[in-house]
C-alpha positions as CSV (number, residue, x, y, z in Angstrom):
1,X,113.5,91.0,84.1
2,X,116.7,92.7,84.6
3,X,116.6,92.4,88.4
4,X,114.3,91.5,91.2
5,X,113.7,95.2,91.8
6,X,111.6,95.0,88.5
7,X,109.2,92.5,90.0
8,X,106.6,95.1,91.2
9,X,106.1,96.1,87.6
10,X,106.6,92.7,85.9
11,X,104.2,90.8,88.2
12,X,101.4,92.5,86.3
13,X,102.2,90.4,83.2
14,X,102.4,87.3,85.3
15,X,99.1,88.0,87.0
16,X,97.4,88.5,83.7
17,X,98.9,85.3,82.2
18,X,97.9,83.4,85.3
19,X,94.3,84.7,85.0
20,X,94.0,83.2,81.6
21,X,95.8,79.9,82.5
22,X,98.9,80.6,80.4
23,X,102.0,79.0,81.9
24,X,104.9,81.3,82.4
25,X,108.2,81.6,84.3
26,X,109.9,84.5,85.9
27,X,113.6,85.0,85.9
28,X,116.0,87.8,86.9
29,X,118.6,87.9,84.1
30,X,120.8,90.9,83.9
31,X,122.3,91.5,80.5
32,X,125.2,93.2,82.3
33,X,125.8,91.1,85.4
34,X,125.1,87.5,84.1
35,X,125.4,87.7,80.3
36,X,126.2,84.0,80.1
37,X,122.9,83.2,81.7
38,X,121.1,85.5,79.3
39,X,122.8,83.7,76.4
40,X,121.9,80.3,77.7
41,X,118.3,81.3,78.3
42,X,117.9,83.0,74.9
43,X,119.5,80.2,72.9
44,X,117.6,77.5,74.7
45,X,114.2,79.1,74.7
46,X,112.8,77.4,71.6
47,X,114.0,73.9,72.6
48,X,112.3,74.5,76.0
49,X,108.9,75.2,74.3
50,X,108.8,78.9,75.0
51,X,106.7,80.8,72.4
52,X,107.0,84.4,73.4
53,X,109.4,86.3,75.7
54,X,108.5,89.3,77.8
55,X,111.6,91.1,79.0
56,X,111.5,94.1,81.3
57,X,114.4,96.2,82.3
58,X,115.1,99.7,83.7
59,X,118.0,102.1,83.2
60,X,120.0,101.2,80.2
61,X,117.5,98.4,79.6
62,X,119.6,96.2,77.3
63,X,117.9,92.9,78.3
64,X,115.1,92.8,75.7
65,X,117.4,93.7,72.8
66,X,120.1,91.2,73.9
67,X,117.5,88.4,74.1
68,X,116.0,89.4,70.7
69,X,119.5,89.2,69.2
70,X,119.9,85.6,70.3
71,X,116.4,84.0,69.7
72,X,114.0,83.7,66.8
73,X,111.1,84.1,69.2
74,X,109.0,87.3,69.5
75,X,110.3,89.5,72.3
76,X,108.1,92.0,74.1
77,X,110.1,94.7,75.9
78,X,108.8,96.5,79.0
79,X,110.7,99.7,79.9
80,X,110.8,100.2,83.6
81,X,111.3,103.4,85.5
82,X,114.1,102.4,87.8
83,X,115.6,104.3,90.6
84,X,118.6,105.1,88.4
85,X,116.4,106.0,85.5
86,X,116.2,109.3,83.7
87,X,112.4,109.6,84.1
88,X,112.2,106.2,82.3
89,X,113.3,107.7,78.9
90,X,116.6,105.8,79.0
91,X,114.7,102.5,79.3
92,X,112.1,103.4,76.7
93,X,114.7,104.5,74.1
94,X,117.0,101.5,74.9
95,X,114.2,99.1,74.0
96,X,112.5,101.1,71.3
97,X,115.5,102.0,69.2
98,X,116.5,98.6,68.0
99,X,118.6,98.1,64.8
100,X,117.0,96.7,61.7
101,X,116.6,92.9,61.9
102,X,116.4,92.7,65.7
103,X,112.8,93.8,66.5
104,X,111.4,94.2,70.0
105,X,107.8,95.1,70.6
106,X,108.0,97.9,73.0
107,X,105.3,98.6,75.6
108,X,104.6,101.8,77.5
109,X,106.7,102.7,80.5
110,X,105.9,100.1,83.2
111,X,103.4,98.5,80.8
112,X,103.8,94.9,81.9
113,X,100.1,94.1,81.8
114,X,99.9,95.1,78.2
115,X,102.9,92.9,77.5
116,X,101.0,89.9,79.0
117,X,98.0,90.8,76.9
118,X,100.1,91.0,73.7
119,X,101.7,87.7,74.5
120,X,98.3,86.1,74.8
121,X,97.3,87.6,71.4
122,X,100.4,86.1,69.8
123,X,99.8,82.7,71.4
124,X,96.1,82.8,70.5
125,X,96.9,82.9,66.8
126,X,97.7,79.2,66.9
127,X,95.5,78.1,69.8
128,X,91.7,78.3,69.5
129,X,91.2,77.9,73.3
130,X,93.5,80.9,73.9
131,X,91.7,82.9,71.2
132,X,88.4,82.3,73.1
133,X,90.1,83.6,76.2
134,X,91.4,86.6,74.3
135,X,87.9,87.4,72.9
136,X,86.4,86.9,76.4
137,X,88.9,89.4,77.8
138,X,88.1,92.0,75.1
139,X,84.4,91.5,75.8
140,X,84.9,92.0,79.5
141,X,86.8,95.3,78.8
142,X,83.8,96.5,76.7
143,X,81.4,95.4,79.4
144,X,83.3,97.4,82.0
145,X,83.0,100.6,79.9
146,X,79.3,100.0,79.3
147,X,78.7,99.4,83.0
148,X,80.6,102.6,83.9
149,X,78.4,104.5,81.4
150,X,75.2,103.1,83.1
151,X,76.5,104.1,86.5
152,X,77.3,107.6,85.2
153,X,73.6,108.0,84.1
154,X,72.4,107.3,87.7
155,X,74.8,109.6,89.5
156,X,74.8,113.3,89.9
157,X,78.0,115.2,89.4
């Protein structure tokens, strides 16, 4: 994430990954304040065994794109509505409008949980155990909707 002020949003990705036993790390890496650290992280990610990167940032939100420019790994960008944000649109557009050749999968504003889910889907492509967890998660989502419909049938509006 671009700074520790992004943690309230980004922790949703971490909580989801933890719930399905996927190891993760959380770092504050500002593309503007510590570009050398971003470079070192991005270029070393493959050698460290990282498979997918979730990068959240607010304001100008350059972090996901800068990381994507320096790694062959898939990067999932989470635009964050920061205190300096223009209603979040600056973050959304900074992550969404990447040049050809430098893709970043862009989530909804503050959509860190979906970033965690997409990361699991990517990882599950080559890991049958994770695919089982992904399928179980999807089944749980469906069951929640079905349960809600049953409850609606027994309540009076």
